[in-house]
C-alpha positions as CSV (number, residue, x, y, z in Angstrom):
1,X,-23.4,19.4,-106.3
2,X,-26.2,17.4,-107.8
3,X,-27.1,16.9,-111.4
4,X,-30.7,16.8,-112.6
5,X,-31.6,15.5,-116.1
6,X,-35.1,15.2,-117.6
7,X,-35.9,13.2,-120.7
8,X,-38.9,11.9,-122.7
9,X,-39.9,8.3,-122.7
10,X,-42.1,7.0,-125.5
11,X,-44.4,4.2,-124.8
12,X,-47.1,2.3,-126.6
13,X,-50.4,1.9,-124.7
14,X,-52.9,-0.9,-125.4
15,X,-56.5,0.1,-124.4
16,X,-59.7,-1.8,-125.2
17,X,-61.5,1.6,-125.5
18,X,-58.9,3.4,-127.7
19,X,-56.9,0.5,-129.2
20,X,-53.1,1.0,-129.5
21,X,-51.6,4.4,-129.3
22,X,-48.2,6.1,-128.6
23,X,-47.9,8.3,-125.5
24,X,-45.0,10.2,-123.9
25,X,-43.9,10.1,-120.4
26,X,-41.2,12.0,-118.6
27,X,-38.3,10.8,-116.6
28,X,-36.0,12.7,-114.2
29,X,-32.6,11.4,-113.2
30,X,-31.1,13.0,-110.1
31,X,-27.4,12.3,-109.4
32,X,-26.1,13.4,-106.0
33,X,-22.5,14.2,-104.9
34,X,-21.8,10.6,-104.0
35,X,-23.0,9.3,-107.4
36,X,-26.2,7.9,-106.1
37,X,-28.9,8.0,-108.7
38,X,-32.6,8.4,-108.2
39,X,-35.0,8.0,-111.1
40,X,-38.6,9.2,-111.1
41,X,-40.9,8.4,-114.0
42,X,-44.4,9.7,-114.9
43,X,-46.0,7.5,-117.6
44,X,-48.7,8.5,-120.1
45,X,-48.3,12.3,-119.6
46,X,-49.4,13.3,-123.1
47,X,-49.9,12.0,-126.6
48,X,-48.3,15.3,-127.9
49,X,-44.6,14.9,-128.5
50,X,-44.1,18.6,-128.9
51,X,-45.7,19.3,-125.5
52,X,-43.5,16.7,-123.8
53,X,-40.4,18.1,-125.6
54,X,-41.2,21.6,-124.4
55,X,-41.6,20.4,-120.8
56,X,-38.3,18.6,-120.8
57,X,-36.6,21.6,-122.3
58,X,-38.0,23.9,-119.7
59,X,-37.3,21.5,-116.8
60,X,-33.7,21.0,-117.8
61,X,-33.2,24.7,-118.5
62,X,-34.6,25.7,-115.1
63,X,-33.1,22.6,-113.3
64,X,-36.5,21.9,-111.7
65,X,-36.0,20.0,-108.4
66,X,-37.2,16.4,-108.7
67,X,-39.4,16.9,-105.6
68,X,-41.6,19.3,-107.6
69,X,-41.6,17.2,-110.8
70,X,-45.1,15.5,-110.5
71,X,-46.8,18.6,-109.2
72,X,-45.4,20.8,-112.0
73,X,-46.4,18.3,-114.7
74,X,-49.9,18.1,-113.3
75,X,-50.2,21.9,-113.4
76,X,-49.0,22.0,-117.0
77,X,-51.4,19.4,-118.4
């Protein structure tokens, strides 16, 4: 049985156009039967922490397969 865990990553972005701002990315950690771990990260998904928190809650609740991670995030933003 594999375990899938999503979490928020907070980052600070430096941009000449916008200056410095905080953004939220998402990370999924997938642990397989033999304890191999795969981590996938999407950076700079949103500047809205509540939106990122809701995505993580939903993905963890539904145990979204990591293979669909990027596509689902793109559909949601």
